[in-house]
C-alpha positions as CSV (number, residue, x, y, z in Angstrom):
1,M,1.6,7.2,-0.1
2,Y,4.8,8.7,0.8
3,E,3.6,12.4,0.3
4,K,0.4,11.5,2.3
5,I,2.5,10.1,5.2
6,M,4.9,12.9,5.2
7,N,2.5,15.4,5.6
8,E,0.9,13.9,8.4
9,L,4.4,13.8,10.2
10,L,5.2,17.2,9.1
11,G,2.0,18.2,10.6
12,H,0.7,19.7,7.4
13,N,-3.4,20.1,7.4
14,N,-3.1,19.0,11.1
15,S,-5.0,20.8,13.8
16,S,-6.1,17.5,15.5
17,P,-6.0,18.1,19.4
18,M,-3.7,16.3,21.5
19,S,-5.5,12.7,22.7
20,D,-4.0,10.4,25.5
21,T,-1.1,8.4,25.2
22,I,-1.8,4.9,25.1
23,T,0.7,2.8,27.3
24,A,2.1,-0.5,26.3
25,P,-0.4,-3.0,27.6
26,H,2.5,-5.6,28.5
27,D,4.4,-5.9,31.6
28,P,8.2,-5.5,31.1
29,L,9.1,-8.0,33.4
30,Q,7.2,-10.8,31.4
31,D,8.8,-12.9,29.0
32,Y,9.2,-11.6,25.6
33,Q,6.7,-14.4,23.8
34,T,4.0,-13.2,26.4
35,Q,4.9,-9.3,25.6
36,T,4.4,-10.0,22.1
37,A,1.3,-11.9,22.4
38,I,-0.3,-9.6,24.8
39,T,0.8,-6.4,22.3
40,H,-0.3,-8.5,19.4
41,Q,-3.8,-9.2,21.0
42,F,-4.6,-5.6,21.7
43,L,-3.4,-4.7,18.2
44,R,-5.8,-7.1,16.5
45,Q,-8.5,-6.0,18.9
46,S,-8.1,-2.2,18.1
47,K,-7.9,-3.2,14.4
48,R,-11.5,-4.8,14.7
49,M,-12.5,-1.9,16.7
50,G,-11.4,0.6,13.8
51,N,-9.1,2.4,16.4
52,R,-6.7,3.9,14.0
53,K,-4.5,5.6,16.5
54,A,-4.6,2.5,19.0
55,Q,-3.2,0.5,15.8
56,L,-0.3,2.8,15.5
57,W,0.3,3.0,19.1
58,Y,0.3,-1.0,19.6
59,A,2.4,-1.5,16.3
60,Y,4.7,0.9,17.8
61,Y,5.0,-0.9,21.0
62,L,5.0,-4.1,19.3
63,G,7.7,-3.1,17.0
64,E,9.8,-1.9,20.1
65,I,9.6,-5.4,21.5
66,L,10.6,-7.1,18.3
67,E,13.7,-4.4,17.8
68,N,14.9,-4.9,21.2
69,I,15.2,-8.7,22.3
70,P,17.8,-11.0,21.3
71,P,17.7,-12.3,18.0
72,E,16.9,-16.1,18.8
73,Q,13.9,-14.7,21.2
74,R,13.0,-12.2,18.1
75,T,12.4,-15.2,15.6
76,I,10.5,-17.0,18.1
77,C,8.4,-14.1,18.5
78,T,7.8,-13.1,14.9
79,K,6.5,-16.3,14.2
80,Q,3.6,-15.5,16.2
81,L,2.6,-12.7,14.0
82,S,1.3,-12.5,10.3
83,L,4.0,-10.9,7.8
84,Y,1.6,-7.9,7.9
85,F,1.7,-7.2,11.8
86,A,5.5,-8.0,11.9
87,T,6.5,-5.6,8.8
88,A,4.0,-2.9,10.2
89,A,5.1,-3.0,13.6
90,I,8.8,-2.7,13.0
91,H,8.4,0.0,10.4
92,A,6.0,2.0,12.5
93,Y,8.4,1.8,15.4
94,Y,11.1,3.2,13.4
95,I,9.3,5.9,12.2
96,F,7.8,6.8,15.5
97,R,11.1,6.3,17.2
98,T,12.5,8.9,15.0
99,W,9.7,11.3,14.7
100,G,8.5,11.0,18.0
101,T,5.6,9.1,19.7
102,F,3.5,12.4,20.1
103,Q,3.3,12.2,16.3
104,I,1.1,9.4,16.7
105,N,-1.7,11.5,18.2
106,Q,-1.1,14.3,15.8
107,T,-2.0,12.2,13.0
108,I,-5.3,12.5,11.1
109,K,-5.3,10.0,8.3
110,L,-2.5,7.7,8.9
111,T,-3.1,4.1,9.0
112,L,-1.2,0.9,9.9
113,S,-2.0,-0.1,6.3
114,M,-0.4,2.9,4.9
115,I,3.0,2.4,6.6
116,Y,2.8,-1.3,5.4
117,K,2.3,-0.6,1.8
118,L,5.1,2.1,1.9
119,K,7.8,0.9,-0.5
120,V,11.1,0.1,1.3
121,E,12.9,3.3,-0.3
122,Y,10.1,5.6,0.8
123,Y,10.0,4.2,4.2
124,Q,13.9,4.6,4.7
125,K,13.5,7.9,3.3
126,I,10.9,9.1,6.0
127,V,13.3,7.5,8.8
128,K,16.2,9.4,7.5
129,F,14.5,12.5,6.9
130,Q,13.8,13.0,10.8
131,E,17.3,11.6,11.4
132,T,18.5,14.1,9.7
133,G,16.6,16.9,10.6
134,G,15.5,17.2,7.0
135,Q,18.9,18.0,6.0
136,T,20.6,17.1,2.8
137,D,21.4,13.8,1.6
138,Q,25.3,12.8,0.3
139,G,24.4,14.2,-3.1
140,G,23.6,17.5,-1.7
141,Q,19.9,17.3,-2.4
142,T,17.3,18.2,0.4
143,D,14.8,15.5,1.2
144,Q,11.7,17.1,0.7
145,V,8.2,15.9,-0.8
146,D,8.5,16.7,-4.2
147,Q,5.9,17.3,-7.0
148,T,6.5,13.8,-8.6
149,D,5.8,11.9,-5.6
150,Q,2.5,14.2,-5.2
151,E,1.5,13.5,-8.6
152,T,2.3,9.6,-8.4
153,G,1.7,9.0,-4.9
154,G,5.0,8.1,-4.3
155,Q,4.9,4.9,-5.8
156,T,6.9,4.8,-8.9
157,D,9.2,1.9,-9.8
158,Q,12.7,2.0,-10.9
159,G,11.9,2.5,-14.5
160,G,9.7,5.4,-13.3
161,Q,6.6,3.9,-13.9
162,T,3.5,4.1,-11.3
163,D,2.4,1.3,-9.4
164,Q,-1.4,1.3,-8.4
165,V,-1.6,0.8,-4.5
166,D,-4.5,-1.2,-3.5
167,Q,-6.7,0.9,-1.3
168,T,-8.0,-2.1,0.7
169,D,-6.6,-2.8,4.1
170,Q,-4.4,-5.8,4.3
171,G,-6.1,-7.1,7.4
172,D,-4.4,-10.2,9.5
173,I,-2.9,-11.9,6.1
């Protein structure tokens, strides 16, 4: 999973034309709960319609709302969402905040479900990779998609065991 997402973000095998940016569906002058509810509604609708890129855009906007409001409001707004949408939105926000929202339109197969299923260590690695410009980590190792990740789908636990990743969509859990 990790290497698939990295390949999408790095633009490997990507020749898709730029499509239009989807704007935030909420008015920034609305209260946070209303912004959250409207954006969540658009995200769910794009999911039902199978519009992959719209899902990524609306997840980004939902994550942006959640990460930029006061903590007490965040708690209230997060309660409106399923764990799936709250987690996926925050992860999508941080990934595309560091990689650039233009990357959403350049993706070919990246889905919100893939972002949600990504193990925390790989999610952090993706965000860190772009923040450091692909530079070396503290141990001097260059962050790259390695052969082990490609062979296992990036899903290994601490003991090196490969996890099976369910390919079904999480839906509105």
